[in-house]
KEGU-439697 format. One record per atom (N, C-alpha, C, O): residue in three letters; x, y, z. Coordinates in steps of 0.2 Angstrom, whole numbers, plus 5000, padded with zeros to 4 digits. Example, Ala and Ser with C-alpha at 12.3 -4.5 7.8 and 13.67 -1.06 7.14 Angstrom:
ala506649725039/ala506249785039/ala506649845039/ala507149835042/ser506449895035/ser506849955036/ser506450005039/ser506750065040/
This chain:
unk500349944999/unk500149995000/unk500650045000/unk501150045004/unk500450114995/unk500650144995/unk500650235001/unk500450225006/unk500950274999/unk500650325004/unk500050355003/unk499650355007/unk499850374998/unk499350414995/unk498650364999/unk498150385002/unk498850304997/unk498350244999/unk498250255006/unk497750285009/unk498650245008/unk498750255018/unk498450285020/unk498150275025/unk498450365019/unk498150445020/unk497550445018/unk497250485021/unk497250405012/unk496650425011/unk496050345014/unk495450345014/unk496450315015/unk496050255019/unk496050275028/unk495550255031/unk496550315031/unk496450345037/unk495950395037/unk495550395041/unk495850435032/unk495450455032/unk494650445033/unk494150465036/unk494750375027/unk493950365029/unk493750315034/unk493150305034/unk494350295039/unk494350255044/unk494050305050/unk493750285055/unk494150355049/unk493950415054/unk493250455053/unk493050505056/unk493050425048/unk492550475043/unk491950435043/unk491450465043/unk491950355042/unk491450315041/unk490850295045/unk490950285051/unk490350295043/unk489950265047/unk489650185048/unk489350155052/unk489950175042/unk489950075039/unk490350055045/unk490950065045/unk490150015049/unk490549955055/unk490949925049/unk491549915051/unk490749895043/unk491149835041/unk491549875037/unk492149855037/unk491549925034/unk491949985030/unk492349985036/unk492849955035/unk492450025041/unk492850035047/unk493149985049/unk493650005052/unk493049925050/unk493349855051/unk493849835046/unk494349805047/unk493649835039/unk494049815034/unk494749865033/unk495349845032/unk494549945036/unk494949975034/unk495449985041/unk496050015040/unk495149955047/unk495549945052/unk496049905051/unk496649925052/unk495949845050/unk496249775046/unk496749785041/unk497149745042/unk496749825036/unk497049845031/unk497549875034/unk498149845033/unk497449935037/unk498149985038/unk498249945044/unk498849945045/unk498049915047/unk498449885054/unk499049825053/unk499449805057/unk498849805044/unk499349765043/unk499949795041/unk500449775040/unk499849845041/unk500349895035/unk501049915042/unk501649925040/unk500949925049/unk501049935054/unk501250015054/unk501750035057/unk501050035052/unk501150115050/unk501050155056/unk500350165057/unk501350185060/unk501250215066/unk500850255067/unk500550255072/unk500550295060/unk500150345061/unk499450305063/unk499050335067/unk499350255060/unk498650225063/unk498550205068/unk498050175068/unk498850205072/unk498850195081/unk498450235086/unk498250215091/unk498450305082/unk498050355087/unk497250345084/unk496750325087/unk497350345077/unk496650335077/unk496150275079/unk495550265080/unk496750225079/unk496250175081/unk496150195089/unk495550175092/unk496450215092/unk496450235100/unk495650255100/unk495250235103/unk495650335096/unk495250375095/unk494550355096/unk494150355100/unk494650305089/unk493950265088/unk493750205094/unk493150195094/unk494250165099/unk494150125102/unk493750165108/unk493450125112/unk493750245111/unk493650275115/unk493050315114/unk492850355118/unk492650295107/unk492150345104/unk491350315108/unk491250255106/unk490950335111/unk490650325114/unk489950275111/unk489650235114/unk489950305104/unk489550275101/unk489650205096/unk489250185092/unk490250195097/unk490650115095/unk490550085100/unk490150035099/unk490650075105/unk490550035112/unk490549965109/unk491049925109/unk490049955107/unk489849895104/unk489949865097/unk489749815094/unk490449905096/unk490849885088/unk491549915089/unk491849955085/unk491749875094/unk492449895095/unk493049845093/unk493549865090/unk493049805093/unk493349725093/unk493649715090/unk494149685091/unk493549735082/unk494149695077/unk494449785079/unk494949795075/unk494349825081/unk494849895082/unk495449875087/unk496049885086/unk495049845093/unk495549815099/unk496149775097/unk496649765099/unk495749725092/unk496149685088/unk496549695083/unk496949645081/unk496549755080/unk497249785076/unk497749825081/unk498349835079/unk497649835086/unk498049875091/unk498549835092/unk499049855093/unk498449755092/unk499149715096/unk499649725087/unk500049685087/unk499749755082/unk500349775076/unk500449815081/unk500949845077/unk500349855087/unk500749905087/unk500849915096/unk500349915100/unk501449925098/unk501649965103/unk501049995109/unk500850055108/unk500949955112/unk500349995116/unk500350025124/unk499850035127/unk501150015126/unk501450035131/unk501150115134/unk501050135140/unk500950145129/unk500650215132/unk500050205132/unk499750265132/unk499650165133/unk498750155132/unk498750105138/unk498250075137/unk498950075142/unk498950035147/unk498450035152/unk498249985155/unk498250085153/unk497550105158/unk497150105154/unk496750055155/unk496750135146/unk496350115143/unk496450025142/unk495849995142/unk496949985140/unk496849895137/unk496449885146/unk495849875146/unk496849895152/unk496549865159/unk495949895159/unk495549855161/unk495449965156/unk494849975156/unk494449925153/unk493949915156/unk494649905145/unk494349875141/unk494249795142/unk493749755140/unk494949775146/unk494949715148/unk494449695154/unk494149645154/unk494449745158/unk493749725163/unk493049745162/unk492649715165/unk492949795159/unk492349815156/unk491949805150/unk491349805150/unk492449795144/unk492049775138/unk491749715136/unk491749675140/unk491549695130/unk491249635130/unk491749585131/unk492349605134/unk491649515128/unk491849465128/unk492549485123/unk493149495125/unk492349495118/unk492949505111/unk493449565115/unk493949555117/unk493049625115/unk493549685117/unk493949665124/unk494549685124/unk493649615130/unk493949615135/unk494549565133/unk495049585135/unk494549505128/unk495049455128/unk495449485123/unk495949455121/unk495249555119/unk495849565114/unk496349595119/unk496949585119/unk496049625123/unk496649695126/unk496949645133/unk497349665136/unk496749575135/unk496949555137/unk497749505135/unk498249505139/unk497749475128/unk497949465123/unk498549535123/unk499149525124/unk498249585122/unk498849635121/unk499349655126/unk499949665125/unk498749635134/unk499249655141/unk499649625141/unk500249655141/unk499649535141/unk500049495141/unk500249495134/unk499949535132/unk500549465130/unk500849485122/unk501549535123/unk502049525120/unk501349585126/unk501649655125/unk502049655131/unk502549685132/unk501849605136/unk502049615146/unk501949695148/unk502449735149/unk501249695149/unk501149765150/unk500849775157/unk500649815161/unk500949705158/unk500649725169/unk501249675171/unk501349665177/
């Protein structure tokens, strides 16, 4: 994926109302491991309107160093639905963040 494609997909990721499109974009972008993807993922996970649609977004964080968001991951592990909680637990364990 070239620079222009990454930037366009990042823009779409942040504005789309489609959960399917958002998840698809998040997966594609996280596979690039481009550091610019991390913060938009974190911001999307924190959006109240996405509380029931963030499992894939949490999964995508596995490709990044999450040491700066330990508190968020602990909160997700404790209070998220099964998919979100399991994803956060995996990141905390695999990245040895606790």
